[in-house]
Backbone as CSV, one residue per row, in Angstrom:
resi,resn,N_x,N_y,N_z,CA_x,CA_y,CA_z,C_x,C_y,C_z
1,MET,21.812,-83.820,-20.095,21.150,-83.216,-19.082,20.948,-81.324,-19.945
2,ARG,20.402,-80.768,-19.339,19.670,-79.436,-20.179,21.017,-78.417,-19.127
3,ALA,21.915,-77.611,-19.611,22.850,-77.589,-18.766,22.187,-76.185,-18.697
4,ALA,21.534,-75.442,-19.361,21.324,-74.489,-18.589,20.015,-74.728,-17.127
5,ALA,19.004,-75.735,-17.356,18.881,-75.737,-15.768,19.353,-76.567,-15.313
6,TRP,20.260,-77.258,-15.495,21.125,-77.866,-14.323,22.064,-76.672,-13.704
7,MET,22.378,-75.227,-14.276,23.279,-74.721,-13.798,22.561,-73.304,-13.290
8,ILE,21.143,-73.502,-13.306,19.965,-72.898,-12.090,20.241,-73.576,-10.468
9,VAL,20.161,-75.181,-10.961,20.037,-76.009,-9.348,20.882,-75.637,-9.122
10,LEU,22.187,-75.610,-9.360,24.012,-76.453,-9.145,24.057,-75.075,-8.686
11,SER,24.010,-73.797,-9.582,24.140,-72.239,-8.861,23.502,-72.086,-7.875
12,ALA,22.442,-72.821,-7.700,21.675,-72.695,-5.866,22.237,-73.429,-5.088
13,CYS,22.619,-74.667,-5.310,23.085,-75.190,-4.887,24.566,-75.400,-4.067
14,ALA,25.655,-74.436,-4.920,26.469,-74.121,-4.493,26.555,-73.056,-3.133
15,SER,25.551,-72.301,-2.949,25.494,-71.252,-1.351,24.927,-72.133,-0.526
16,ASP,24.689,-74.016,-0.390,24.296,-74.585,0.585,24.922,-76.065,0.789
17,LEU,26.195,-76.010,-0.023,26.583,-77.200,0.177,28.243,-76.849,0.662
18,PRO,28.617,-77.868,1.791,29.447,-77.728,2.103,30.944,-77.765,2.468
19,ALA,31.969,-76.823,2.185,33.184,-76.892,1.513,34.523,-77.099,2.711
20,PRO,35.615,-78.240,2.557,36.784,-78.389,3.299,37.314,-76.926,4.449
21,VAL,37.499,-77.223,5.416,38.161,-76.540,6.087,39.728,-76.475,5.924
22,VAL,39.961,-75.504,5.691,41.167,-74.750,4.916,42.377,-74.150,5.625
23,ASP,42.871,-74.845,6.529,44.264,-74.610,7.721,45.122,-73.732,6.582
24,SER,45.241,-72.635,7.584,46.395,-71.329,7.135,47.626,-71.839,5.770
25,ASP,48.315,-73.108,6.088,48.639,-74.150,5.201,48.313,-74.502,3.633
26,GLY,46.879,-74.069,3.419,46.311,-74.784,2.185,46.006,-75.772,2.577
27,SER,45.823,-76.868,3.313,45.729,-78.345,3.878,44.432,-78.468,4.099
28,SER,43.895,-79.331,3.792,42.125,-79.511,4.176,42.267,-80.578,5.355
29,THR,41.278,-79.608,6.374,41.527,-80.500,8.471,40.275,-81.852,7.460
30,GLY,39.475,-82.331,6.135,38.131,-82.796,6.482,37.067,-82.643,6.547
31,GLU,36.845,-81.627,7.754,35.861,-81.530,8.688,34.914,-80.399,7.536
32,PRO,33.642,-80.689,7.168,33.125,-79.929,5.859,32.225,-78.901,6.647
33,VAL,32.626,-76.968,6.181,31.477,-76.515,6.804,29.739,-76.487,5.753
34,CYS,29.387,-76.420,6.734,27.849,-76.087,5.476,27.465,-74.733,5.853
35,THR,28.237,-73.856,5.691,27.841,-72.407,4.898,27.812,-71.830,3.929
36,PRO,26.802,-71.367,3.434,27.387,-70.651,2.055,27.743,-69.648,1.157
37,ASP,28.476,-69.549,2.208,29.956,-68.595,1.586,30.985,-69.670,1.113
38,GLU,30.981,-70.513,1.712,32.043,-71.356,1.754,31.644,-72.377,0.740
39,GLN,30.104,-72.826,-0.138,30.108,-73.422,-1.101,30.266,-72.079,-2.893
40,LEU,30.803,-70.899,-2.846,30.377,-70.435,-4.069,31.878,-71.287,-4.702
41,GLY,32.558,-70.614,-3.763,34.265,-71.612,-4.352,34.456,-72.878,-5.147
42,LEU,33.404,-73.466,-3.874,33.272,-75.092,-4.787,32.422,-75.169,-5.782
43,TYR,30.974,-73.915,-6.092,30.278,-74.400,-7.081,31.834,-73.723,-8.317
44,GLU,32.006,-72.536,-8.667,32.936,-71.870,-9.709,33.655,-72.704,-9.277
45,ARG,34.423,-73.295,-9.062,35.513,-74.472,-9.795,34.980,-75.969,-10.132
46,ARG,34.059,-76.438,-9.272,34.090,-77.836,-9.636,32.879,-77.972,-10.642
47,ILE,31.769,-77.237,-10.337,30.251,-77.403,-11.723,30.455,-76.423,-12.568
48,ALA,30.589,-75.346,-12.266,30.027,-74.215,-12.989,31.284,-74.657,-14.989
49,PRO,32.067,-75.145,-14.564,32.526,-75.213,-15.664,32.316,-76.332,-16.876
50,LEU,31.722,-77.335,-16.325,31.230,-78.488,-16.446,29.558,-77.955,-16.993
51,LEU,29.312,-77.680,-17.259,27.863,-77.277,-17.954,27.612,-75.829,-18.439
52,GLU,28.548,-75.205,-19.249,29.000,-74.380,-20.298,28.048,-75.150,-21.114
53,ASP,27.282,-74.079,-21.946,26.375,-74.546,-22.842,27.308,-75.186,-24.742
54,ASP,28.512,-74.306,-24.315,29.371,-75.126,-25.531,29.544,-76.419,-25.385
55,ARG,29.945,-77.182,-24.067,30.509,-78.394,-23.716,29.272,-79.164,-23.933
56,PRO,30.841,-80.288,-24.197,29.579,-81.875,-24.617,29.383,-82.304,-23.296
57,SER,28.539,-82.922,-23.267,28.403,-83.364,-21.282,27.774,-85.177,-21.720
58,THR,28.640,-85.553,-20.564,27.957,-87.412,-20.007,26.258,-87.091,-20.600
59,CYS,26.074,-86.161,-19.593,24.540,-86.919,-19.435,23.610,-86.598,-20.936
60,ASN,24.208,-85.525,-22.302,23.337,-86.548,-23.451,23.477,-87.673,-23.864
61,GLN,24.465,-88.171,-22.797,24.127,-89.834,-23.542,22.746,-90.945,-22.935
62,CYS,22.298,-91.098,-23.209,21.051,-91.480,-22.173,21.077,-92.691,-21.841
63,HIS,20.928,-93.377,-20.349,21.008,-94.797,-20.065,19.439,-95.636,-20.328
64,LEU,18.893,-95.082,-20.621,17.547,-95.834,-21.602,17.080,-94.425,-22.630
65,ALA,16.769,-94.496,-23.814,16.118,-93.907,-24.607,14.896,-92.588,-23.860
66,GLY,15.854,-91.118,-24.029,14.599,-91.022,-23.407,14.676,-89.945,-22.302
67,ILE,15.913,-90.912,-21.444,15.585,-90.299,-20.238,17.205,-89.533,-19.819
68,ASP,16.902,-88.572,-19.484,18.296,-87.816,-18.347,18.527,-87.076,-17.263
69,LEU,19.474,-86.742,-16.438,19.054,-86.193,-15.654,18.534,-85.168,-14.993
70,ALA,17.958,-84.507,-16.261,16.793,-82.932,-15.933,15.471,-83.609,-15.530
71,VAL,15.345,-85.091,-15.376,13.876,-85.128,-15.256,13.857,-85.282,-13.762
72,TYR,15.011,-85.341,-12.976,14.975,-84.911,-11.836,14.992,-83.598,-10.760
73,LEU,15.318,-82.956,-12.305,15.325,-81.128,-11.414,14.122,-80.919,-10.865
74,GLN,14.317,-80.426,-9.441,12.551,-79.418,-8.849,13.003,-78.388,-8.750
75,PRO,12.378,-77.366,-7.773,11.744,-76.075,-8.423,13.580,-75.333,-6.770
76,THR,13.788,-76.538,-6.034,14.986,-75.736,-5.184,16.001,-77.268,-5.382
77,PRO,17.260,-76.499,-4.364,18.450,-77.849,-4.776,18.461,-78.965,-3.765
78,CYS,17.432,-78.799,-2.663,16.839,-79.515,-1.452,16.015,-80.599,-1.899
79,GLU,14.799,-80.389,-2.840,13.697,-80.571,-3.056,14.256,-81.708,-4.707
80,THR,15.615,-81.255,-5.735,16.387,-81.655,-6.766,17.191,-83.309,-6.321
81,MET,18.102,-82.875,-5.140,18.204,-83.995,-4.069,17.355,-84.806,-3.606
82,ALA,16.268,-84.478,-2.732,15.821,-85.408,-2.521,15.294,-86.479,-2.943
83,CYS,14.609,-85.606,-4.522,14.022,-86.914,-5.907,15.065,-87.582,-5.643
84,MET,16.744,-86.858,-6.212,17.389,-88.197,-6.731,17.614,-89.265,-5.520
85,VAL,17.719,-88.869,-4.512,17.514,-89.861,-3.016,16.018,-91.287,-2.952
86,GLU,15.478,-90.198,-3.063,13.740,-90.881,-3.313,14.041,-92.105,-3.818
87,GLN,14.272,-91.655,-5.512,14.120,-92.226,-6.650,15.567,-93.407,-6.946
88,GLY,16.454,-93.679,-6.216,17.522,-94.325,-5.959,18.693,-94.881,-7.077
89,ILE,18.849,-93.191,-7.522,19.935,-92.981,-8.043,21.011,-91.999,-6.762
90,VAL,21.048,-91.598,-5.969,21.928,-90.729,-5.104,21.404,-91.392,-3.861
91,ASP,22.674,-92.309,-3.350,22.655,-93.234,-1.922,23.736,-92.263,-1.131
92,LEU,23.403,-91.759,-0.156,23.738,-90.487,0.843,24.695,-91.606,1.583
93,SER,24.281,-92.358,1.791,24.936,-93.073,2.807,26.141,-94.625,2.714
94,ALA,26.220,-94.441,1.328,27.486,-94.715,-0.148,27.708,-94.147,-0.875
95,PRO,27.759,-92.501,-0.831,27.869,-91.700,-1.986,28.643,-92.062,-3.388
96,ALA,29.634,-93.335,-3.116,30.448,-93.862,-4.778,29.643,-95.148,-4.852
97,HIS,28.920,-95.310,-4.401,27.666,-96.366,-4.838,26.952,-96.088,-5.676
98,SER,26.563,-94.890,-5.322,25.361,-94.165,-6.561,25.606,-94.459,-7.921
99,VAL,24.100,-95.027,-7.690,23.266,-95.490,-9.350,23.924,-94.331,-10.705
100,VAL,24.130,-92.952,-10.172,23.780,-91.952,-10.812,25.042,-92.006,-11.894
101,LEU,26.608,-92.131,-10.580,27.473,-92.870,-11.266,28.069,-93.402,-12.300
102,THR,27.082,-95.066,-11.974,27.025,-95.726,-12.830,26.730,-95.166,-14.478
103,TRP,25.915,-94.234,-14.409,25.331,-93.702,-15.581,26.073,-92.913,-16.318
104,ILE,27.082,-91.447,-15.760,28.198,-91.432,-16.203,29.290,-92.168,-16.737
105,ASP,29.432,-93.820,-16.054,30.629,-93.919,-16.415,30.185,-94.703,-17.995
106,ARG,28.932,-95.012,-18.169,28.156,-95.581,-19.349,28.207,-94.319,-20.537
107,ALA,29.069,-93.235,-20.063,29.249,-92.695,-21.274,30.480,-92.831,-21.808
108,THR,30.353,-93.254,-23.414,31.110,-93.168,-24.325,31.989,-92.013,-25.086
109,PRO,33.062,-92.214,-24.707,33.975,-90.579,-25.731,33.420,-91.310,-27.241
110,SER,32.825,-89.449,-27.716,31.836,-89.119,-29.129,32.059,-87.732,-28.714
111,GLY,31.804,-87.031,-30.180,30.807,-86.032,-30.211,31.374,-84.879,-29.071
112,GLY,32.785,-85.053,-28.968,33.725,-84.316,-28.012,33.410,-84.240,-26.711
113,ILE,32.864,-85.390,-26.258,32.943,-85.833,-25.020,34.592,-87.136,-24.900
114,THR,35.251,-86.490,-23.721,36.874,-87.461,-23.730,36.681,-87.966,-22.725
115,GLU,37.500,-89.086,-22.474,37.519,-89.972,-21.372,37.777,-88.748,-19.599
116,ASP,38.621,-87.467,-20.682,38.671,-86.613,-19.227,37.582,-85.845,-19.171
117,THR,36.320,-85.852,-20.183,35.481,-85.423,-19.804,34.410,-85.537,-18.733
118,ILE,34.151,-87.373,-19.147,33.269,-88.178,-18.368,34.480,-87.892,-17.042
119,ALA,35.613,-88.109,-16.870,36.047,-88.629,-15.951,36.359,-87.007,-14.393
120,ALA,35.676,-86.235,-15.051,35.446,-84.586,-14.463,34.443,-84.834,-14.154
121,GLU,33.450,-85.248,-14.617,32.022,-85.344,-14.652,31.580,-86.188,-13.055
122,ARG,32.263,-86.961,-13.216,31.767,-88.416,-12.333,32.363,-87.939,-11.121
123,GLU,33.817,-87.218,-11.055,34.365,-86.423,-10.089,32.922,-85.615,-9.765
124,ALA,33.254,-84.418,-10.001,32.313,-83.456,-9.864,30.745,-84.053,-8.879
125,MET,29.968,-84.497,-9.793,28.803,-85.467,-9.484,29.353,-86.064,-8.041
126,LEU,30.491,-86.594,-7.797,30.842,-87.229,-6.894,30.878,-86.374,-5.726
127,GLU,31.769,-85.094,-5.882,32.138,-84.539,-4.803,30.676,-83.712,-4.134
128,TRP,30.009,-83.798,-5.218,28.369,-83.059,-4.372,27.375,-83.656,-3.841
129,ILE,28.182,-85.016,-4.463,26.979,-86.223,-3.608,27.357,-85.968,-1.956
130,GLU,28.591,-86.297,-1.795,30.046,-86.617,-0.613,29.367,-85.313,-0.354
131,LEU,29.580,-84.327,-0.395,29.309,-82.972,1.045,28.701,-83.103,1.300
132,VAL,26.945,-83.543,0.498,25.402,-83.035,1.054,25.577,-84.178,1.853
133,ALA,26.302,-85.531,1.670,26.070,-86.678,3.046,26.598,-86.522,3.638
134,ALA,28.094,-85.374,3.596,28.652,-84.978,4.365,27.775,-84.331,5.959
135,CYS,26.774,-83.607,5.175,26.642,-82.847,6.282,24.984,-83.216,6.783
136,GLU,24.937,-84.190,6.705,24.064,-84.728,7.638,22.802,-84.289,7.599
137,GLY,22.166,-84.403,6.816,20.713,-83.181,7.243,21.084,-82.177,7.546
138,ARG,21.837,-81.116,7.588,22.108,-79.837,8.458,21.469,-78.839,6.845
139,LEU,21.696,-79.345,5.919,21.566,-78.612,4.548,19.844,-77.985,4.453
140,CYS,19.295,-79.283,4.405,17.469,-78.946,4.112,17.047,-79.571,5.344
141,GLU,15.775,-79.198,5.234,14.323,-79.816,6.013,13.790,-80.891,5.463
142,PRO,13.536,-81.911,5.919,12.066,-82.761,4.834,11.830,-82.385,3.792
143,VAL,11.929,-83.105,2.562,11.034,-82.711,2.042,9.874,-83.201,1.774
144,ASP,8.461,-82.682,1.779,7.583,-84.254,1.123,7.262,-83.885,0.029
145,GLU,7.131,-84.703,-0.737,6.783,-85.463,-1.944,7.529,-84.190,-2.608
146,PRO,8.673,-84.819,-2.918,10.068,-84.183,-3.129,10.237,-84.993,-4.991
147,CYS,9.749,-85.337,-5.713,9.715,-85.306,-7.252,8.816,-85.215,-7.338
148,GLY,7.692,-84.191,-6.721,6.003,-83.846,-7.248,5.004,-84.620,-7.254
149,ARG,4.026,-84.392,-7.063,2.915,-84.621,-7.204,2.788,-85.614,-8.920
150,PRO,2.758,-87.509,-8.869,2.618,-88.230,-9.354,1.847,-87.709,-11.155
151,PRO,2.402,-87.815,-11.787,0.877,-87.416,-13.353,0.088,-88.358,-12.919
152,ASP,-0.665,-88.013,-14.704,-2.263,-88.943,-14.319,-1.103,-89.639,-15.452
153,ALA,-2.126,-91.468,-15.221,-1.788,-92.722,-15.244,-1.375,-92.674,-17.395
154,THR,-2.901,-91.634,-17.864,-2.455,-91.155,-18.737,-1.326,-90.730,-19.489
155,ASP,-0.531,-90.254,-18.693,0.878,-89.338,-19.481,1.226,-90.842,-20.236
156,CYS,0.851,-91.661,-19.906,2.053,-93.456,-20.719,0.608,-94.203,-21.424
157,GLU,0.802,-94.605,-22.167,-0.772,-95.656,-22.067,-0.291,-97.098,-21.947
158,ILE,-1.292,-97.464,-21.488,-1.081,-98.893,-20.897,-1.149,-99.540,-21.962
159,PRO,-0.397,-100.281,-22.085,-0.648,-101.459,-23.487,-1.970,-102.224,-23.188
160,PRO,-2.290,-102.361,-24.270,-3.997,-103.894,-23.976,-2.972,-105.185,-23.743
161,VAL,-4.075,-105.745,-23.130,-3.181,-107.248,-22.383,-2.998,-107.926,-23.626
162,ILE,-2.404,-108.525,-24.278,-2.186,-109.990,-24.910,-1.830,-111.314,-24.257
163,ASP,-2.066,-112.299,-25.176,-2.681,-113.135,-25.002,-1.017,-114.457,-25.036
164,GLU,0.080,-113.726,-24.874,1.530,-114.158,-24.966,2.533,-113.421,-24.400
165,PRO,3.952,-113.937,-23.930,4.322,-113.193,-23.878,5.377,-112.347,-24.534
166,MET,5.899,-111.281,-23.711,6.100,-109.745,-24.789,7.420,-109.906,-24.754
167,SER,7.894,-110.112,-26.587,8.769,-110.144,-27.371,10.072,-109.468,-26.614
168,LEU,11.509,-109.863,-26.868,12.591,-109.582,-26.312,13.714,-109.869,-26.556
169,ASP,14.697,-108.985,-27.132,15.828,-109.553,-27.526,16.946,-109.805,-26.326
170,ASP,16.793,-110.191,-25.781,17.624,-109.763,-24.233,19.802,-110.404,-24.972
171,PRO,19.849,-109.188,-24.494,21.264,-109.644,-24.312,22.141,-110.633,-23.642
172,GLY,21.509,-110.970,-22.189,22.287,-111.935,-21.885,23.086,-112.069,-20.519
173,ASP,23.042,-110.133,-20.203,24.206,-110.032,-19.542,23.736,-109.287,-18.470
174,CYS,24.465,-108.695,-17.427,23.737,-108.212,-16.077,24.786,-106.830,-16.390
175,SER,24.283,-105.784,-16.910,24.248,-104.234,-16.622,23.099,-103.665,-16.252
176,ASP,23.056,-102.992,-16.067,21.979,-102.344,-15.477,20.903,-101.848,-16.619
177,LEU,21.962,-101.302,-17.735,21.281,-101.169,-19.045,20.130,-102.039,-19.028
178,THR,20.907,-103.875,-19.202,20.114,-104.762,-20.121,18.626,-104.995,-19.002
179,LEU,19.354,-105.423,-17.680,17.894,-105.477,-16.427,17.259,-104.184,-16.551
180,GLU,17.320,-102.874,-16.896,16.483,-102.091,-16.831,15.313,-102.180,-18.101
181,LEU,16.258,-103.140,-19.164,15.623,-103.204,-20.779,14.438,-104.545,-20.152
182,VAL,15.518,-105.407,-19.576,14.459,-106.797,-19.717,13.090,-106.213,-18.509
183,TRP,13.260,-105.484,-17.354,12.316,-105.565,-16.682,11.416,-104.187,-17.329
184,ARG,11.663,-102.937,-18.180,10.439,-102.147,-18.965,9.785,-103.881,-19.973
185,GLU,10.501,-104.294,-20.777,9.834,-105.543,-22.129,9.203,-106.289,-21.073
186,LYS,9.349,-107.236,-20.020,8.541,-107.977,-19.768,7.802,-107.494,-18.468
187,VAL,7.375,-106.496,-17.537,7.265,-106.801,-16.325,6.298,-105.568,-16.709
188,TYR,6.748,-104.556,-17.013,6.317,-102.847,-16.844,5.336,-102.621,-17.724
189,SER,5.525,-103.724,-18.973,4.495,-103.577,-19.998,3.221,-104.014,-20.214
190,TRP,3.654,-105.293,-18.875,2.107,-105.949,-18.105,1.407,-104.741,-16.528
191,ARG,1.635,-104.039,-16.898,1.004,-102.594,-15.720,-0.345,-102.524,-15.713
192,GLY,-0.754,-102.504,-16.882,-1.847,-102.716,-17.398,-3.170,-103.500,-16.096
193,ARG,-2.270,-104.304,-16.104,-3.220,-104.934,-15.195,-3.286,-105.135,-13.756
194,CYS,-2.503,-104.239,-13.317,-2.743,-103.908,-11.947,-3.391,-102.296,-11.919
195,PHE,-3.793,-101.827,-12.739,-4.600,-100.637,-12.672,-5.878,-100.247,-11.620
196,PRO,-6.250,-99.421,-11.291,-6.004,-98.221,-11.066,-4.934,-98.738,-9.687
197,CYS,-5.074,-100.142,-8.927,-4.918,-99.982,-6.848,-3.547,-100.122,-6.837
198,HIS,-2.085,-100.440,-7.951,-1.081,-99.473,-7.438,-0.502,-98.748,-7.881
199,PHE,-1.248,-98.215,-8.653,-0.772,-96.442,-9.514,-0.188,-95.726,-8.760
200,ASP,0.325,-94.874,-8.835,1.064,-94.169,-7.866,-0.138,-92.997,-8.102
201,SER,-0.962,-92.775,-9.185,-1.836,-91.199,-9.730,-2.926,-92.050,-9.431
202,HIS,-3.135,-92.767,-8.191,-3.972,-93.491,-7.988,-4.220,-93.754,-5.924
203,ASP,-3.180,-93.272,-5.807,-2.684,-93.468,-4.126,-3.803,-93.133,-2.720
204,GLU,-4.072,-92.420,-3.847,-5.195,-92.003,-2.382,-6.581,-91.896,-2.716
205,VAL,-6.814,-92.656,-3.722,-8.211,-93.417,-3.213,-8.193,-95.139,-3.115
206,PHE,-6.771,-95.944,-3.380,-6.681,-97.008,-2.773,-5.723,-97.244,-1.880
207,ASP,-5.870,-96.551,-0.850,-5.183,-96.015,0.444,-4.596,-97.736,0.756
208,ALA,-4.893,-99.045,0.755,-4.844,-100.282,1.519,-3.595,-100.921,0.181
209,ALA,-3.185,-100.261,-0.754,-2.649,-101.134,-1.587,-1.238,-99.853,-2.133
210,PRO,-0.219,-100.608,-1.496,0.505,-99.815,-2.485,0.946,-98.941,-3.600
211,PRO,1.411,-97.878,-3.765,1.396,-97.370,-5.156,2.870,-97.939,-5.273
212,PHE,3.489,-98.884,-5.580,4.553,-99.007,-6.181,4.336,-99.038,-8.038
213,ILE,3.944,-98.959,-9.011,3.815,-98.473,-9.929,3.588,-96.724,-10.592
214,ARG,4.848,-96.609,-10.879,5.058,-95.000,-11.366,4.870,-94.970,-12.640
215,THR,4.306,-93.348,-12.746,3.494,-93.336,-14.416,4.169,-92.305,-14.344
216,GLY,4.216,-91.587,-15.943,4.121,-90.381,-16.474,4.673,-91.105,-17.461
217,ASP,5.934,-90.656,-17.742,6.761,-90.906,-19.186,7.142,-92.391,-19.028
218,CYS,6.939,-92.958,-20.048,7.050,-94.197,-19.703,8.479,-94.841,-19.910
219,ASN,9.821,-94.554,-20.050,10.714,-95.604,-20.062,11.215,-94.580,-18.193
220,ILE,10.334,-92.936,-17.843,11.079,-92.975,-16.867,10.176,-93.433,-15.420
221,GLY,8.971,-94.136,-16.302,7.527,-94.406,-14.661,8.496,-96.247,-14.928
222,SER,8.818,-96.615,-15.588,9.543,-97.654,-15.699,10.862,-97.727,-15.145
223,LEU,11.316,-96.948,-14.876,12.689,-97.548,-14.305,12.559,-96.795,-13.204
224,ARG,11.872,-95.716,-12.508,11.112,-95.691,-11.153,10.637,-96.812,-10.653
225,THR,9.492,-97.334,-11.114,9.054,-98.931,-10.886,9.576,-99.775,-10.320
226,LEU,11.187,-99.813,-11.271,12.198,-101.084,-11.037,12.563,-100.708,-9.711
227,HIS,12.687,-99.333,-9.224,13.487,-98.783,-8.437,12.372,-99.047,-6.936
228,GLU,11.262,-99.064,-6.707,10.655,-98.824,-5.822,10.424,-100.604,-5.364
229,VAL,10.191,-101.099,-6.857,9.991,-102.362,-6.485,11.285,-103.292,-5.726
230,GLU,12.487,-103.215,-6.022,13.721,-103.644,-5.868,13.915,-102.827,-4.016
231,ARG,13.339,-101.768,-3.781,13.155,-101.130,-2.167,12.484,-101.390,-1.712
232,ALA,11.726,-102.075,-1.877,10.005,-102.920,-1.377,10.116,-104.747,-1.232
233,GLY,11.199,-105.011,-1.847,11.955,-106.251,-1.187,10.569,-106.957,-2.235
234,TYR,10.171,-106.400,-3.017,9.329,-107.757,-4.152,9.840,-108.586,-4.735
235,LEU,11.353,-108.832,-5.349,12.680,-109.616,-5.621,13.415,-110.264,-4.465
236,ASP,12.902,-111.293,-4.352,13.495,-112.518,-4.162,15.155,-112.981,-4.593
237,ALA,16.747,-112.642,-4.364,17.507,-113.119,-4.630,17.710,-114.067,-4.641
238,ASP,18.095,-114.728,-3.194,18.080,-116.597,-3.342,16.553,-117.162,-3.946
239,GLU,15.899,-116.993,-4.098,14.660,-118.242,-4.259,13.784,-116.641,-4.965
240,PRO,14.147,-116.657,-6.382,13.552,-116.039,-6.863,11.780,-115.680,-7.765
241,MET,11.713,-117.809,-7.776,10.500,-117.875,-7.877,8.985,-117.462,-6.434
242,GLN,9.923,-117.241,-5.577,9.051,-117.255,-4.614,9.225,-115.295,-4.228
243,SER,9.403,-114.198,-5.015,9.338,-113.489,-5.355,7.882,-112.475,-5.034
244,LEU,7.580,-112.011,-4.452,5.992,-111.105,-3.864,5.865,-110.739,-5.416
245,LEU,6.723,-109.931,-6.312,6.048,-109.725,-7.577,5.355,-110.705,-8.618
246,LEU,6.053,-111.948,-8.183,4.984,-113.128,-8.651,4.083,-113.783,-7.873
247,LEU,3.992,-113.742,-6.105,3.304,-114.655,-5.307,2.188,-113.800,-5.149
248,LYS,2.106,-112.357,-5.264,1.018,-111.518,-4.488,-0.077,-111.948,-5.838
249,PRO,0.330,-112.076,-7.092,-1.075,-111.341,-7.929,-1.360,-113.450,-7.915
250,LEU,-0.617,-113.863,-7.989,-1.277,-115.395,-8.129,-2.098,-115.856,-6.906
251,ASP,-2.682,-117.156,-8.148,-4.290,-117.272,-6.973,-3.285,-118.546,-6.130
252,GLU,-4.136,-118.161,-4.990,-3.650,-119.101,-3.657,-3.056,-120.807,-4.129
253,ALA,-4.532,-120.998,-5.262,-4.154,-122.313,-5.033,-2.989,-122.983,-5.532
254,LEU,-2.320,-122.151,-6.265,-1.433,-122.106,-6.917,0.304,-121.821,-6.021
255,GLY,0.340,-121.809,-4.773,0.911,-120.922,-4.555,1.262,-119.803,-3.851
256,GLY,0.043,-118.999,-4.799,0.193,-117.362,-4.989,0.217,-117.290,-3.141
257,VAL,0.288,-116.131,-2.706,0.157,-115.761,-1.538,-1.401,-114.285,-1.371
258,GLU,-1.982,-114.513,-0.420,-3.214,-113.728,0.104,-3.250,-111.848,-0.947
259,HIS,-3.592,-111.569,-1.078,-3.704,-110.316,-1.944,-5.034,-110.063,-2.361
260,GLY,-5.125,-108.269,-1.514,-6.059,-107.537,-1.116,-7.106,-107.996,-2.729
261,GLY,-6.229,-107.364,-3.588,-6.965,-106.891,-5.233,-7.513,-108.475,-5.657
262,GLY,-7.458,-109.951,-4.520,-7.899,-110.856,-5.046,-6.524,-111.292,-6.176
263,PRO,-6.801,-112.363,-6.609,-5.903,-112.834,-7.367,-5.985,-112.763,-9.145
264,LYS,-4.991,-112.365,-9.717,-4.810,-111.926,-11.072,-4.816,-112.995,-11.920
265,LEU,-3.694,-113.798,-11.342,-2.933,-115.036,-12.480,-3.533,-115.901,-12.221
266,HIS,-4.435,-116.569,-12.716,-4.423,-118.044,-12.519,-4.403,-119.236,-13.282
267,ALA,-3.419,-119.338,-13.347,-2.648,-120.499,-14.424,-1.221,-119.991,-14.331
268,LEU,-0.235,-121.624,-14.314,1.171,-120.954,-14.321,1.755,-120.922,-15.496
269,ASP,1.224,-121.226,-16.685,1.749,-120.804,-18.343,0.815,-119.663,-18.736
270,ASP,0.154,-118.443,-17.607,-0.550,-117.410,-17.806,1.188,-116.650,-18.889
271,PRO,0.531,-115.846,-19.396,1.925,-115.050,-20.727,2.258,-114.030,-18.714
272,THR,1.546,-113.462,-18.372,1.917,-112.253,-17.618,3.018,-113.314,-16.068
273,TYR,2.380,-113.716,-15.799,3.631,-115.074,-15.029,4.899,-115.340,-15.990
274,LEU,4.725,-116.138,-17.011,5.523,-116.071,-17.781,6.788,-115.003,-17.883
275,ASP,6.060,-113.818,-17.674,6.945,-112.520,-18.448,7.710,-112.234,-17.171
276,LEU,6.354,-112.162,-15.574,7.394,-112.356,-14.758,8.457,-113.012,-13.824
277,ALA,8.073,-114.231,-14.235,9.156,-114.403,-13.438,10.251,-114.635,-14.348
278,TYR,10.206,-114.732,-15.821,11.507,-114.393,-15.952,12.721,-113.796,-16.125
279,PHE,11.484,-111.956,-15.854,12.513,-111.360,-15.138,13.055,-111.203,-13.773
280,ALA,12.020,-111.839,-12.844,12.474,-112.442,-11.325,13.846,-113.242,-11.424
281,GLN,13.920,-114.013,-12.129,14.913,-115.310,-12.727,16.391,-114.448,-12.954
282,ARG,16.008,-114.211,-14.278,17.317,-112.528,-15.021,17.662,-111.901,-13.662
283,TRP,16.972,-111.071,-13.132,17.524,-110.146,-11.799,18.288,-111.075,-10.679
284,ALA,17.595,-112.335,-10.305,18.204,-113.222,-9.138,20.027,-113.803,-9.617
285,GLU,19.588,-113.685,-11.132,21.376,-114.380,-11.526,22.309,-113.184,-11.063
286,CYS,21.775,-111.958,-11.264,22.774,-111.036,-11.197,23.125,-110.443,-10.148
287,GLN,22.125,-110.878,-9.116,22.735,-110.246,-8.065,23.790,-111.095,-7.241
């Protein structure tokens, strides 16, 4: 994560986040106060030390090549948090289960990053999320398009359609990193077959088609698309071969379901179908 950028975001957040009420004896009552003044101490104590330019950060260790938390940076703290929530990396209903914490957990001690560094950053991030959650929407007004307008689809070149399944050296485990890799190589690589109807860069043109395919930088777009597919329920953990991800583009004569754009897959040995089925089954095994 770019320290200077997050310094701006979190310093602004420091005036917005709640702090626990402290009694005269110094003990906390557990009730947050959602006022600007209460948050300056929290920021100076918990956040600023983690963002010093000369301090190694776990956020420099990407969970996928080219991704760091700075991609969620927006003009205001409220928009930044809203973007992180929209993309599924922060869960305000269950802060401890936020994906962003698992990303920090992936960091390994090296180059000045120690176990203490990792633990401190995780604790600080969790505290930030918990405090925002504790205010229950009192800090920010609803944010329209919290992650900004989607970039044009051409920001990430759509690969040409080939006539064989995409190659992949699947590690075979159920880590988030592996599932993201399998998704990117086995599903997102076929996104050209859904262009342009389901692309977020064309959502105003094709109103009836859900724009679940996220565009922009390829790695970020892939991850955001996976989160959208999971949230929309296009994957079935109990019966993976009945996932809408598979059935929507499949010809109804082969067991598919009605698709406004018509069938895209006309054979069960279609390379796209085989790759989508591979991911659906791998994902289901890990749930």
